[in-house]
MOPAC internal coordinates of N, CA, C and O (Angstrom, degrees):
PM7 1SCF
backbone

  N    0.0000 0     0.00 0     0.00 0    0    0    0
  C    1.3886 1     0.00 0     0.00 0    1    0    0
  C    1.5631 1   109.17 1     0.00 0    2    1    0
  O    1.2310 1   119.73 1   141.47 1    3    2    1
  N    1.3998 1   118.13 1   -38.53 1    3    2    1
  C    1.4113 1   117.61 1   179.58 1    5    3    2
  C    1.5290 1   113.59 1   -63.65 1    6    5    3
  O    1.2310 1   122.96 1   136.20 1    7    6    5
  N    1.3397 1   111.94 1   -43.80 1    7    6    5
  C    1.4918 1   118.69 1  -179.83 1    9    7    6
  C    1.5195 1   112.28 1   -59.88 1   10    9    7
  O    1.2310 1   121.65 1   142.60 1   11   10    9
  N    1.3901 1   114.45 1   -37.40 1   11   10    9
  C    1.5057 1   119.78 1   177.04 1   13   11   10
  C    1.5248 1   108.05 1   -64.49 1   14   13   11
  O    1.2310 1   119.46 1   136.32 1   15   14   13
  N    1.3456 1   118.63 1   -43.68 1   15   14   13
  C    1.4729 1   122.52 1  -178.91 1   17   15   14
  C    1.5798 1   107.19 1   -63.32 1   18   17   15
  O    1.2310 1   118.30 1   137.89 1   19   18   17
  N    1.2898 1   120.84 1   -42.11 1   19   18   17
  C    1.4428 1   126.73 1   177.05 1   21   19   18
  C    1.5352 1   108.71 1   -54.73 1   22   21   19
  O    1.2310 1   123.34 1   131.38 1   23   22   21
  N    1.2796 1   111.19 1   -48.62 1   23   22   21
  C    1.5075 1   116.73 1  -176.69 1   25   23   22
  C    1.5486 1   111.97 1   -65.00 1   26   25   23
  O    1.2310 1   119.52 1   143.35 1   27   26   25
  N    1.3430 1   118.53 1   -36.65 1   27   26   25
  C    1.3758 1   122.71 1   179.56 1   29   27   26
  C    1.6083 1   112.51 1   -66.11 1   30   29   27
  O    1.2310 1   124.90 1   137.26 1   31   30   29
  N    1.4118 1   108.19 1   -42.74 1   31   30   29
  C    1.5125 1   114.36 1   177.50 1   33   31   30
  C    1.5903 1   108.84 1   -67.40 1   34   33   31
  O    1.2310 1   121.55 1   140.74 1   35   34   33
  N    1.2493 1   114.63 1   -39.26 1   35   34   33
  C    1.4012 1   119.47 1   175.59 1   37   35   34
  C    1.5361 1   115.33 1   -54.65 1   38   37   35
  O    1.2310 1   123.39 1   130.97 1   39   38   37
  N    1.3305 1   111.10 1   -49.03 1   39   38   37
  C    1.4393 1   118.37 1  -178.84 1   41   39   38
  C    1.4904 1   112.58 1   -68.38 1   42   41   39
  O    1.2310 1   118.55 1   137.45 1   43   42   41
  N    1.2584 1   120.37 1   -42.55 1   43   42   41
  C    1.4974 1   124.47 1  -175.93 1   45   43   42
  C    1.5503 1   110.30 1   -72.52 1   46   45   43
  O    1.2310 1   119.94 1   157.01 1   47   46   45
  N    1.3257 1   117.72 1   -22.99 1   47   46   45
  C    1.4510 1   120.71 1   179.52 1   49   47   46
  C    1.4826 1   110.28 1  -102.02 1   50   49   47
  O    1.2310 1   116.76 1  -174.84 1   51   50   49
  N    1.2285 1   123.77 1     5.16 1   51   50   49
  C    1.4392 1   124.09 1  -174.15 1   53   51   50
  C    1.5832 1   111.66 1   -79.57 1   54   53   51
  O    1.2310 1   122.08 1   -22.49 1   55   54   53
  N    1.3443 1   113.62 1   157.51 1   55   54   53
  C    1.4021 1   121.51 1   175.01 1   57   55   54
  C    1.6236 1   110.78 1   -58.40 1   58   57   55
  O    1.2310 1   123.46 1   132.54 1   59   58   57
  N    1.3207 1   110.98 1   -47.46 1   59   58   57
  C    1.4036 1   121.98 1  -177.23 1   61   59   58
  C    1.5556 1   112.04 1   -52.85 1   62   61   59
  O    1.2310 1   122.07 1   135.12 1   63   62   61
  N    1.3927 1   113.64 1   -44.88 1   63   62   61
  C    1.4484 1   119.23 1   179.65 1   65   63   62
  C    1.5517 1   111.70 1   -66.10 1   66   65   63
  O    1.2310 1   122.51 1   138.70 1   67   66   65
  N    1.3251 1   112.80 1   -41.30 1   67   66   65
  C    1.5352 1   117.05 1   176.92 1   69   67   66
  C    1.4887 1   114.74 1   -65.76 1   70   69   67
  O    1.2310 1   122.38 1   153.35 1   71   70   69
  N    1.3284 1   113.05 1   -26.65 1   71   70   69
  C    1.4961 1   121.20 1  -173.90 1   73   71   70
  C    1.5535 1   109.78 1   -89.71 1   74   73   71
  O    1.2310 1   121.02 1   167.56 1   75   74   73
  N    1.3142 1   115.66 1   -12.44 1   75   74   73
  C    1.4852 1   116.61 1   178.65 1   77   75   74
  C    1.4661 1   113.50 1    86.52 1   78   77   75
  O    1.2310 1   119.82 1  -161.79 1   79   78   77
  N    1.3181 1   117.95 1    18.21 1   79   78   77
  C    1.4860 1   120.23 1   178.66 1   81   79   78
  C    1.5553 1   110.05 1   -78.78 1   82   81   79
  O    1.2310 1   120.50 1   -33.56 1   83   82   81
  N    1.3726 1   116.65 1   146.44 1   83   82   81
  C    1.4311 1   119.64 1   169.67 1   85   83   82
  C    1.4689 1   111.22 1    72.77 1   86   85   83
  O    1.2310 1   117.59 1  -155.76 1   87   86   85
  N    1.2941 1   122.19 1    24.24 1   87   86   85
  C    1.3972 1   128.41 1   175.10 1   89   87   86
  C    1.6607 1   109.68 1    84.98 1   90   89   87
  O    1.2310 1   122.07 1  -166.15 1   91   90   89
  N    1.2450 1   113.65 1    13.85 1   91   90   89
  C    1.5224 1   120.24 1   174.58 1   93   91   90
  C    1.4592 1   107.69 1   -73.34 1   94   93   91
  O    1.2310 1   119.72 1   -25.33 1   95   94   93
  N    1.3835 1   118.14 1   154.67 1   95   94   93
  C    1.4799 1   120.63 1  -172.53 1   97   95   94
  C    1.4972 1   113.67 1   -69.60 1   98   97   95
  O    1.2310 1   117.72 1   167.20 1   99   98   97
  N    1.3051 1   121.95 1   -12.80 1   99   98   97
  C    1.4415 1   123.31 1  -178.53 1  101   99   98
  C    1.5699 1   114.52 1    75.24 1  102  101   99
  O    1.2310 1   121.30 1  -147.78 1  103  102  101
  N    1.3051 1   115.12 1    32.22 1  103  102  101
  C    1.4431 1   121.08 1   174.75 1  105  103  102
  C    1.4938 1   104.88 1  -153.09 1  106  105  103
  O    1.2310 1   120.47 1   -19.51 1  107  106  105
  N    1.3982 1   116.71 1   160.49 1  107  106  105
  C    1.4267 1   121.36 1  -178.85 1  109  107  106
  C    1.4438 1   110.92 1   -65.05 1  110  109  107
  O    1.2310 1   118.87 1   -30.23 1  111  110  109
  N    1.3805 1   119.77 1   149.77 1  111  110  109
  C    1.3154 1   124.80 1   171.15 1  113  111  110
  C    1.5235 1   112.42 1   -62.25 1  114  113  111
  O    1.2310 1   117.90 1   -36.84 1  115  114  113
  N    1.2987 1   121.61 1   143.16 1  115  114  113
  C    1.4234 1   119.34 1   175.03 1  117  115  114
  C    1.5675 1   117.55 1   -50.00 1  118  117  115
  O    1.2310 1   118.66 1   -50.58 1  119  118  117
  N    1.2931 1   120.17 1   129.42 1  119  118  117
  C    1.4948 1   120.32 1  -177.77 1  121  119  118
  C    1.5279 1   112.21 1   -53.19 1  122  121  119
  O    1.2310 1   119.62 1   140.36 1  123  122  121
  N    1.3222 1   118.34 1   -39.64 1  123  122  121
  C    1.4673 1   118.04 1  -176.35 1  125  123  122
  C    1.5398 1   110.52 1   -66.92 1  126  125  123
  O    1.2310 1   120.18 1   151.11 1  127  126  125
  N    1.3092 1   117.25 1   -28.89 1  127  126  125
  C    1.4805 1   122.20 1   176.31 1  129  127  126
  C    1.5206 1   111.03 1   -66.79 1  130  129  127
  O    1.2310 1   122.59 1   127.56 1  131  130  129
  N    1.2460 1   112.65 1   -52.44 1  131  130  129
  C    1.4295 1   118.28 1   176.37 1  133  131  130
  C    1.5651 1   116.13 1   -62.92 1  134  133  131
  O    1.2310 1   120.88 1   144.92 1  135  134  133
  N    1.3106 1   115.92 1   -35.08 1  135  134  133
  C    1.4480 1   124.47 1   172.70 1  137  135  134
  C    1.5560 1   110.31 1   -60.15 1  138  137  135
  O    1.2310 1   121.85 1   133.48 1  139  138  137
  N    1.3955 1   114.07 1   -46.52 1  139  138  137
  C    1.4609 1   116.87 1  -176.20 1  141  139  138
  C    1.5814 1   108.66 1   -68.35 1  142  141  139
  O    1.2310 1   121.47 1   140.05 1  143  142  141
  N    1.3285 1   114.79 1   -39.95 1  143  142  141
  C    1.5380 1   117.97 1   174.30 1  145  143  142
  C    1.5131 1   113.58 1   -56.71 1  146  145  143
  O    1.2310 1   124.01 1   133.30 1  147  146  145
  N    1.3094 1   109.92 1   -46.70 1  147  146  145
  C    1.5450 1   114.93 1  -178.74 1  149  147  146
  C    1.5757 1   113.49 1   -63.61 1  150  149  147
  O    1.2310 1   122.42 1   143.27 1  151  150  149
  N    1.2924 1   112.97 1   -36.73 1  151  150  149
  C    1.4741 1   121.90 1   177.33 1  153  151  150
  C    1.5225 1   110.78 1   -65.12 1  154  153  151
  O    1.2310 1   122.14 1   133.96 1  155  154  153
  N    1.4274 1   113.51 1   -46.04 1  155  154  153
  C    1.4052 1   119.63 1   179.45 1  157  155  154
  C    1.5341 1   112.19 1   -56.49 1  158  157  155
  O    1.2310 1   122.87 1   130.75 1  159  158  157
  N    1.4327 1   112.10 1   -49.25 1  159  158  157
  C    1.4646 1   117.85 1   179.74 1  161  159  158
  C    1.5526 1   111.55 1   -60.83 1  162  161  159
  O    1.2310 1   119.65 1   136.83 1  163  162  161
  N    1.2627 1   118.28 1   -43.17 1  163  162  161
  C    1.4518 1   119.59 1   178.17 1  165  163  162
  C    1.4906 1   111.86 1   -59.29 1  166  165  163
  O    1.2310 1   119.45 1   131.28 1  167  166  165
  N    1.3747 1   118.65 1   -48.72 1  167  166  165
  C    1.3786 1   121.71 1   177.16 1  169  167  166
  C    1.5246 1   113.86 1   -59.52 1  170  169  167
  O    1.2310 1   120.31 1   139.64 1  171  170  169
  N    1.2789 1   117.02 1   -40.36 1  171  170  169
  C    1.4689 1   122.90 1   179.80 1  173  171  170
  C    1.5398 1   111.44 1   -65.01 1  174  173  171
  O    1.2310 1   120.33 1   146.06 1  175  174  173
  N    1.3276 1   116.98 1   -33.94 1  175  174  173
  C    1.4012 1   118.23 1  -178.64 1  177  175  174
  C    1.5414 1   116.67 1   -70.21 1  178  177  175
  O    1.2310 1   123.33 1   158.37 1  179  178  177
  N    1.3428 1   111.22 1   -21.63 1  179  178  177
  C    1.4918 1   116.67 1   172.58 1  181  179  178
  C    1.4704 1   114.15 1   -59.66 1  182  181  179
  O    1.2310 1   121.86 1   139.81 1  183  182  181
  N    1.3447 1   114.04 1   -40.19 1  183  182  181
  C    1.4667 1   121.95 1  -179.94 1  185  183  182
  C    1.5290 1   115.49 1   -87.06 1  186  185  183
  O    1.2310 1   119.81 1   167.10 1  187  186  185
  N    1.3911 1   117.97 1   -12.90 1  187  186  185
  C    1.5227 1   117.53 1  -176.62 1  189  187  186
  C    1.5545 1   110.02 1  -118.25 1  190  189  187
  O    1.2310 1   117.79 1   178.21 1  191  190  189
  N    1.2388 1   121.82 1    -1.79 1  191  190  189
  C    1.4733 1   120.31 1  -179.11 1  193  191  190
  C    1.4988 1   116.00 1   -54.62 1  194  193  191
  O    1.2310 1   120.11 1   145.07 1  195  194  193
  N    1.2866 1   117.39 1   -34.93 1  195  194  193
  C    1.4895 1   124.30 1  -178.11 1  197  195  194
  C    1.5133 1   108.33 1   -67.71 1  198  197  195
  O    1.2310 1   119.22 1   134.06 1  199  198  197
  N    1.3580 1   119.09 1   -45.94 1  199  198  197
  C    1.4106 1   123.03 1  -178.58 1  201  199  198
  C    1.6300 1   115.22 1   -89.38 1  202  201  199
  O    1.2310 1   121.43 1   177.70 1  203  202  201
  N    1.3407 1   114.86 1    -2.30 1  203  202  201
  C    1.4011 1   119.81 1   179.90 1  205  203  202
  C    1.4800 1   112.44 1  -134.59 1  206  205  203
  O    1.2310 1   122.55 1  -108.75 1  207  206  205
  N    1.3728 1   112.72 1    71.25 1  207  206  205
  C    1.4842 1   118.11 1  -175.03 1  209  207  206
  C    1.4929 1   117.62 1   -59.66 1  210  209  207
  O    1.2310 1   121.11 1   156.83 1  211  210  209
  N    1.3399 1   115.48 1   -23.17 1  211  210  209
  C    1.4807 1   118.12 1  -177.35 1  213  211  210
  C    1.5606 1   111.97 1   -93.27 1  214  213  211
  O    1.2310 1   120.78 1  -163.65 1  215  214  213
  N    1.3382 1   116.12 1    16.35 1  215  214  213
  C    1.4886 1   118.20 1  -175.48 1  217  215  214
  C    1.5530 1   110.67 1   -54.56 1  218  217  215
  O    1.2310 1   121.00 1   133.23 1  219  218  217
  N    1.2873 1   115.69 1   -46.77 1  219  218  217
  C    1.5119 1   119.60 1  -171.76 1  221  219  218
  C    1.5649 1   105.54 1   -63.42 1  222  221  219
  O    1.2310 1   119.33 1   129.95 1  223  222  221
  N    1.2250 1   118.89 1   -50.05 1  223  222  221
  C    1.4669 1   122.05 1  -176.53 1  225  223  222
  C    1.5411 1   109.93 1   -66.47 1  226  225  223
  O    1.2310 1   119.58 1   142.92 1  227  226  225
  N    1.2891 1   118.40 1   -37.08 1  227  226  225
  C    1.5111 1   122.38 1   178.31 1  229  227  226
  C    1.5691 1   107.53 1   -63.74 1  230  229  227
  O    1.2310 1   121.03 1   125.67 1  231  230  229
  N    1.3537 1   115.64 1   -54.33 1  231  230  229
  C    1.4212 1   118.98 1  -176.40 1  233  231  230
  C    1.5977 1   108.22 1   -59.50 1  234  233  231
  O    1.2310 1   121.11 1   132.41 1  235  234  233
  N    1.2672 1   115.48 1   -47.59 1  235  234  233
  C    1.5576 1   120.41 1   178.40 1  237  235  234
  C    1.4502 1   112.96 1   -54.15 1  238  237  235
  O    1.2310 1   118.60 1   131.56 1  239  238  237
  N    1.3129 1   120.27 1   -48.44 1  239  238  237
  C    1.4603 1   121.79 1  -174.89 1  241  239  238
  C    1.5150 1   106.37 1   -73.89 1  242  241  239
  O    1.2310 1   117.71 1   147.73 1  243  242  241
  N    1.2778 1   121.96 1   -32.27 1  243  242  241
  C    1.5256 1   119.73 1  -179.74 1  245  243  242
  C    1.4708 1   110.48 1   -72.47 1  246  245  243
  O    1.2310 1   119.25 1   145.33 1  247  246  245
  N    1.3569 1   119.03 1   -34.67 1  247  246  245
  C    1.3950 1   120.31 1  -172.47 1  249  247  246
  C    1.5606 1   112.80 1  -111.06 1  250  249  247
  O    1.2310 1   119.76 1  -140.25 1  251  250  249
  N    1.2813 1   118.06 1    39.75 1  251  250  249
  C    1.4902 1   119.13 1   176.38 1  253  251  250
  C    1.4868 1   109.87 1  -126.81 1  254  253  251
  O    1.2310 1   118.65 1  -149.56 1  255  254  253
  N    1.3014 1   120.18 1    30.44 1  255  254  253
  C    1.4809 1   120.49 1  -175.78 1  257  255  254
  C    1.5080 1   111.21 1   -93.90 1  258  257  255
  O    1.2310 1   119.94 1   153.58 1  259  258  257
  N    1.3702 1   117.72 1   -26.42 1  259  258  257
  C    1.5254 1   115.52 1   177.52 1  261  259  258
  C    1.5881 1   104.25 1  -152.91 1  262  261  259
  O    1.2310 1   122.33 1    -1.97 1  263  262  261
  N    1.1921 1   113.14 1   178.03 1  263  262  261
  C    1.4856 1   123.09 1  -173.61 1  265  263  262
  C    1.5396 1   109.03 1   -64.89 1  266  265  263
  O    1.2310 1   117.89 1   136.79 1  267  266  265
  N    1.2450 1   121.63 1   -43.21 1  267  266  265
  C    1.5189 1   121.58 1  -178.25 1  269  267  266
  C    1.5483 1   109.92 1   -68.90 1  270  269  267
  O    1.2310 1   119.36 1   145.18 1  271  270  269
  N    1.2984 1   118.84 1   -34.82 1  271  270  269
  C    1.4876 1   120.79 1   173.00 1  273  271  270
  C    1.4694 1   109.05 1   -65.98 1  274  273  271
  O    1.2310 1   118.05 1   136.28 1  275  274  273
  N    1.3499 1   121.32 1   -43.72 1  275  274  273
  C    1.4090 1   121.33 1   175.00 1  277  275  274
  C    1.4877 1   116.71 1   -56.58 1  278  277  275
  O    1.2310 1   121.27 1   143.85 1  279  278  277
  N    1.3477 1   115.17 1   -36.15 1  279  278  277
  C    1.5398 1   118.18 1   173.95 1  281  279  278
  C    1.5119 1   108.97 1   -68.86 1  282  281  279
  O    1.2310 1   116.93 1   144.84 1  283  282  281
  N    1.2399 1   123.44 1   -35.16 1  283  282  281
  C    1.4327 1   123.23 1   174.27 1  285  283  282
  C    1.4123 1   109.09 1   -62.91 1  286  285  283
  O    1.2310 1   117.35 1   129.75 1  287  286  285
  N    1.3465 1   122.65 1   -50.25 1  287  286  285
  C    1.4867 1   125.82 1   173.75 1  289  287  286
  C    1.4898 1   112.83 1   -48.44 1  290  289  287
  O    1.2310 1   119.29 1   133.51 1  291  290  289
  N    1.3494 1   118.95 1   -46.49 1  291  290  289
  C    1.3667 1   121.21 1  -177.39 1  293  291  290
  C    1.5618 1   109.22 1   -67.52 1  294  293  291
  O    1.2310 1   117.97 1   141.93 1  295  294  293
  N    1.3316 1   121.48 1   -38.07 1  295  294  293
  C    1.4081 1   125.01 1   176.33 1  297  295  294
  C    1.4943 1   108.84 1   -60.16 1  298  297  295
  O    1.2310 1   119.49 1   133.42 1  299  298  297
  N    1.3457 1   118.58 1   -46.58 1  299  298  297
  C    1.3648 1   123.80 1  -176.88 1  301  299  298
  C    1.5913 1   108.33 1   -61.03 1  302  301  299
  O    1.2310 1   120.46 1   133.27 1  303  302  301
  N    1.2741 1   116.73 1   -46.73 1  303  302  301
  C    1.4608 1   121.31 1   179.27 1  305  303  302
  C    1.4975 1   109.50 1   -63.52 1  306  305  303
  O    1.2310 1   118.90 1   143.17 1  307  306  305
  N    1.3223 1   119.70 1   -36.83 1  307  306  305
  C    1.4361 1   120.29 1  -179.61 1  309  307  306
  C    1.5085 1   111.22 1   -66.17 1  310  309  307
  O    1.2310 1   119.67 1   135.84 1  311  310  309
  N    1.3155 1   118.23 1   -44.16 1  311  310  309
  C    1.4212 1   124.92 1   177.24 1  313  311  310
  C    1.5243 1   111.52 1   -65.76 1  314  313  311
  O    1.2310 1   119.74 1   141.91 1  315  314  313
  N    1.3419 1   118.11 1   -38.09 1  315  314  313
  C    1.3894 1   120.16 1   175.45 1  317  315  314
  C    1.5666 1   114.08 1   -61.08 1  318  317  315
  O    1.2310 1   121.98 1   137.38 1  319  318  317
  N    1.3142 1   113.82 1   -42.62 1  319  318  317
  C    1.5327 1   117.76 1   176.32 1  321  319  318
  C    1.5531 1   109.45 1   -68.02 1  322  321  319
  O    1.2310 1   120.30 1   138.19 1  323  322  321
  N    1.3126 1   117.03 1   -41.81 1  323  322  321
  C    1.4761 1   119.32 1  -177.87 1  325  323  322
  C    1.5757 1   110.31 1   -62.17 1  326  325  323
  O    1.2310 1   121.40 1   139.39 1  327  326  325
  N    1.4055 1   114.93 1   -40.61 1  327  326  325
  C    1.4224 1   115.76 1  -176.41 1  329  327  326
  C    1.4857 1   116.86 1   -66.61 1  330  329  327
  O    1.2310 1   120.93 1   162.59 1  331  330  329
  N    1.3691 1   115.84 1   -17.41 1  331  330  329
  C    1.4164 1   117.17 1   179.13 1  333  331  330
  C    1.5844 1   112.36 1   -65.75 1  334  333  331
  O    1.2310 1   120.85 1   151.56 1  335  334  333
  N    1.3163 1   115.97 1   -28.44 1  335  334  333
  C    1.4462 1   122.04 1  -178.04 1  337  335  334
  C    1.5532 1   112.14 1  -107.19 1  338  337  335
  O    1.2310 1   119.46 1  -177.90 1  339  338  337
  N    1.3018 1   118.64 1     2.10 1  339  338  337
  C    1.3921 1   121.40 1  -174.68 1  341  339  338
  C    1.5914 1   109.96 1   -84.24 1  342  341  339
  O    1.2310 1   119.51 1   -69.13 1  343  342  341
  N    1.3915 1   118.54 1   110.87 1  343  342  341
  C    1.4412 1   122.40 1  -178.06 1  345  343  342
  C    1.5930 1   110.23 1   -64.49 1  346  345  343
  O    1.2310 1   119.43 1   157.16 1  347  346  345
  N    1.3571 1   118.70 1   -22.84 1  347  346  345
  C    1.4624 1   119.05 1  -178.17 1  349  347  346
  C    1.4776 1   113.08 1   -77.48 1  350  349  347
  O    1.2310 1   120.48 1   169.00 1  351  350  349
  N    1.3561 1   116.69 1   -11.00 1  351  350  349
  C    1.5201 1   118.37 1   174.52 1  353  351  350
  C    1.4888 1   110.24 1   -78.17 1  354  353  351
  O    1.2310 1   120.84 1   -55.85 1  355  354  353
  N    1.3697 1   116.00 1   124.15 1  355  354  353
  C    1.4175 1   120.17 1  -175.10 1  357  355  354
  C    1.5721 1   107.53 1   -83.88 1  358  357  355
  O    1.2310 1   123.73 1   -76.05 1  359  358  357
  N    1.3714 1   110.45 1   103.95 1  359  358  357
  C    1.4536 1   118.28 1   176.85 1  361  359  358
  C    1.4324 1   105.53 1  -168.25 1  362  361  359
  O    1.2310 1   122.33 1   -34.72 1  363  362  361
  N    1.3703 1   113.14 1   145.28 1  363  362  361
  C    1.5306 1   116.18 1   173.62 1  365  363  362
  C    1.4813 1   114.22 1   -57.90 1  366  365  363
  O    1.2310 1   121.47 1   -28.43 1  367  366  365
  N    1.3298 1   114.79 1   151.57 1  367  366  365
  C    1.5226 1   117.13 1   179.92 1  369  367  366
  C    1.5019 1   110.55 1   -62.54 1  370  369  367
  O    1.2310 1   121.34 1   149.66 1  371  370  369
  N    1.3186 1   115.04 1   -30.34 1  371  370  369
  C    1.5509 1   119.77 1  -178.47 1  373  371  370
  C    1.5573 1   109.08 1   -66.03 1  374  373  371
  O    1.2310 1   120.97 1   142.55 1  375  374  373
  N    1.4317 1   115.76 1   -37.45 1  375  374  373
  C    1.4520 1   119.22 1   177.29 1  377  375  374
  C    1.5556 1   111.34 1   -69.32 1  378  377  375
  O    1.2310 1   121.75 1   139.69 1  379  378  377
  N    1.3472 1   114.26 1   -40.31 1  379  378  377
  C    1.4734 1   117.33 1   177.94 1  381  379  378
  C    1.5711 1   111.77 1   -61.26 1  382  381  379
  O    1.2310 1   123.78 1   135.27 1  383  382  381
  N    1.3520 1   110.35 1   -44.73 1  383  382  381
  C    1.5327 1   116.71 1   177.86 1  385  383  382
  C    1.5497 1   111.82 1   -60.18 1  386  385  383
  O    1.2310 1   122.47 1   137.15 1  387  386  385
  N    1.3375 1   112.88 1   -42.85 1  387  386  385
  C    1.5000 1   117.57 1   179.18 1  389  387  386
  C    1.5056 1   109.59 1   -64.26 1  390  389  387
  O    1.2310 1   120.32 1   139.52 1  391  390  389
  N    1.3162 1   116.99 1   -40.48 1  391  390  389
  C    1.4654 1   121.66 1  -177.95 1  393  391  390
  C    1.5465 1   110.09 1   -67.88 1  394  393  391
  O    1.2310 1   120.67 1   134.05 1  395  394  393
  N    1.3569 1   116.33 1   -45.95 1  395  394  393
  C    1.4860 1   119.66 1   174.10 1  397  395  394
  C    1.5686 1   110.90 1   -51.87 1  398  397  395
  O    1.2310 1   120.75 1   128.69 1  399  398  397
  N    1.3062 1   116.17 1   -51.31 1  399  398  397
  C    1.4977 1   119.06 1  -177.29 1  401  399  398
  C    1.4903 1   111.01 1   -64.50 1  402  401  399
  O    1.2310 1   119.72 1   146.27 1  403  402  401
  N    1.3685 1   118.14 1   -33.73 1  403  402  401
  C    1.4067 1   124.20 1   175.38 1  405  403  402
  C    1.6104 1   110.70 1   -61.97 1  406  405  403
  O    1.2310 1   120.95 1   131.41 1  407  406  405
  N    1.2972 1   115.78 1   -48.59 1  407  406  405
  C    1.4234 1   121.50 1   178.40 1  409  407  406
  C    1.5619 1   111.04 1   -63.08 1  410  409  407
  O    1.2310 1   122.37 1   140.40 1  411  410  409
  N    1.3308 1   113.07 1   -39.60 1  411  410  409
  C    1.4900 1   115.49 1  -175.78 1  413  411  410
  C    1.5592 1   108.04 1   -62.92 1  414  413  411
  O    1.2310 1   121.55 1   134.90 1  415  414  413
  N    1.2793 1   114.65 1   -45.10 1  415  414  413
  C    1.4823 1   122.84 1  -176.55 1  417  415  414
  C    1.5265 1   113.00 1   -66.87 1  418  417  415
  O    1.2310 1   121.66 1   130.82 1  419  418  417
  N    1.4113 1   114.43 1   -49.18 1  419  418  417
  C    1.4961 1   119.81 1  -166.66 1  421  419  418
  C    1.5652 1   112.35 1   -93.09 1  422  421  419
  O    1.2310 1   121.69 1   147.87 1  423  422  421
  N    1.4186 1   114.38 1   -32.13 1  423  422  421
  C    1.4666 1   111.22 1  -163.89 1  425  423  422
  C    1.5652 1   109.29 1   -94.65 1  426  425  423
  O    1.2310 1   120.55 1   155.85 1  427  426  425
  N    1.3790 1   116.56 1   -24.15 1  427  426  425
  C    1.4652 1   120.78 1  -166.07 1  429  427  426
  C    1.5660 1   108.33 1   -56.38 1  430  429  427
  O    1.2310 1   120.84 1   115.74 1  431  430  429
  N    1.2232 1   115.99 1   -64.26 1  431  430  429
  C    1.5628 1   115.61 1  -176.78 1  433  431  430
  C    1.4724 1   112.82 1   -83.44 1  434  433  431
  O    1.2310 1   118.01 1   140.06 1  435  434  433
  N    1.3647 1   121.40 1   -39.94 1  435  434  433
  C    1.4275 1   120.44 1  -170.71 1  437  435  434
  C    1.6176 1   112.41 1   -64.55 1  438  437  435
  O    1.2310 1   120.45 1   133.25 1  439  438  437
  N    1.1928 1   116.75 1   -46.75 1  439  438  437
  C    1.4600 1   118.67 1  -176.16 1  441  439  438
  C    1.5348 1   111.16 1   -72.12 1  442  441  439
  O    1.2310 1   120.36 1   133.50 1  443  442  441
  N    1.3162 1   116.91 1   -46.50 1  443  442  441
  C    1.4860 1   118.34 1  -176.12 1  445  443  442
  C    1.5985 1   110.20 1   -68.42 1  446  445  443
  O    1.2310 1   122.09 1   140.81 1  447  446  445
  N    1.3079 1   113.61 1   -39.19 1  447  446  445
  C    1.4987 1   112.66 1   173.00 1  449  447  446
  C    1.4473 1   116.45 1   -59.59 1  450  449  447
  O    1.2310 1   119.95 1   139.70 1  451  450  449
  N    1.3466 1   117.70 1   -40.30 1  451  450  449
  C    1.4649 1   121.99 1   177.50 1  453  451  450
  C    1.5026 1   111.06 1   -67.84 1  454  453  451
  O    1.2310 1   118.14 1   139.64 1  455  454  453
  N    1.2813 1   121.14 1   -40.36 1  455  454  453
  C    1.5013 1   122.67 1   179.98 1  457  455  454
  C    1.5636 1   107.07 1   -63.73 1  458  457  455
  O    1.2310 1   120.18 1   133.26 1  459  458  457
  N    1.3358 1   117.27 1   -46.74 1  459  458  457
  C    1.4262 1   119.14 1  -171.97 1  461  459  458
  C    1.4955 1   111.49 1   -71.20 1  462  461  459
  O    1.2310 1   119.78 1   150.43 1  463  462  461
  N    1.4085 1   118.03 1   -29.57 1  463  462  461
  C    1.4138 1   120.32 1   176.09 1  465  463  462
  C    1.5362 1   111.48 1   -70.17 1  466  465  463
  O    1.2310 1   123.02 1   142.42 1  467  466  465
  N    1.4051 1   111.82 1   -37.58 1  467  466  465
  C    1.4776 1   117.54 1   178.04 1  469  467  466
  C    1.4736 1   109.85 1   -63.06 1  470  469  467
  O    1.2310 1   120.18 1   133.74 1  471  470  469
  N    1.2463 1   117.26 1   -46.26 1  471  470  469
  C    1.4973 1   122.38 1  -179.67 1  473  471  470
  C    1.5603 1   112.98 1   -64.08 1  474  473  471
  O    1.2310 1   122.84 1   145.35 1  475  474  473
  N    1.3424 1   112.16 1   -34.65 1  475  474  473
  C    1.4648 1   115.47 1  -179.95 1  477  475  474
  C    1.5430 1   107.89 1   -67.16 1  478  477  475
  O    1.2310 1   119.42 1   143.72 1  479  478  477
  N    1.3358 1   118.72 1   -36.28 1  479  478  477
  C    1.4342 1   122.69 1   178.59 1  481  479  478
  C    1.4973 1   109.86 1   -62.82 1  482  481  479
  O    1.2310 1   118.92 1   146.05 1  483  482  481
  N    1.3201 1   119.67 1   -33.95 1  483  482  481
  C    1.4659 1   130.06 1  -171.77 1  485  483  482
  C    1.5312 1   111.88 1   -94.73 1  486  485  483
  O    1.2310 1   118.05 1  -177.50 1  487  486  485
  N    1.2983 1   121.32 1     2.50 1  487  486  485
  C    1.4792 1   123.17 1  -175.85 1  489  487  486
  C    1.5433 1   108.26 1   -60.13 1  490  489  487
  O    1.2310 1   119.81 1   136.97 1  491  490  489
  N    1.3474 1   117.97 1   -43.03 1  491  490  489
  C    1.5149 1   116.19 1  -179.09 1  493  491  490
  C    1.5633 1   113.07 1   -64.77 1  494  493  491
  O    1.2310 1   121.00 1   145.38 1  495  494  493
  N    1.3685 1   115.69 1   -34.62 1  495  494  493
  C    1.4442 1   120.00 1   173.74 1  497  495  494
  C    1.4304 1   112.93 1   -64.11 1  498  497  495
  O    1.2310 1   120.69 1   128.46 1  499  498  497
  N    1.3400 1   116.28 1   -51.54 1  499  498  497
  C    1.5313 1   121.39 1   178.05 1  501  499  498
  C    1.4634 1   114.38 1   -60.90 1  502  501  499
  O    1.2310 1   118.35 1   145.02 1  503  502  501
  N    1.3485 1   120.75 1   -34.98 1  503  502  501
  C    1.4210 1   120.83 1   175.18 1  505  503  502
  C    1.4643 1   114.00 1   -70.41 1  506  505  503
  O    1.2310 1   119.03 1   154.43 1  507  506  505
  N    1.3656 1   119.46 1   -25.57 1  507  506  505
  C    1.3883 1   121.35 1   178.20 1  509  507  506
  C    1.5028 1   115.48 1   -76.07 1  510  509  507
  O    1.2310 1   120.26 1   163.30 1  511  510  509
  N    1.3551 1   117.11 1   -16.70 1  511  510  509
  C    1.4144 1   125.92 1   173.76 1  513  511  510
  C    1.4816 1   113.57 1   -81.56 1  514  513  511
  O    1.2310 1   120.10 1   180.00 1  515  514  513

């Protein structure tokens, strides 16, 4: 289910979707839809991080293809971090602590290095806008 959700986020945030390729509407997906999808993935990862040890690398590799996807990745990471302290999230404290430790070890360097490398590649494009 998580991988399917990643695929949906990747599709709706892709350049091809925004360009109208392959029957896509040729405009960006509504921000609130992408926000809800990112929130759903972050929430789901709390409950799947123990059985899905490669989730950080999977999410990062899927959402590092362009700037819009990198923004989705940052939203997901933001929600993942916020969910560790959210009392409204239904999960045992031990699961939340395990999740927080998992994020601390896996996300810190891997995600931000990939995002900054991607942005560094796109600096000429960004400066042209």
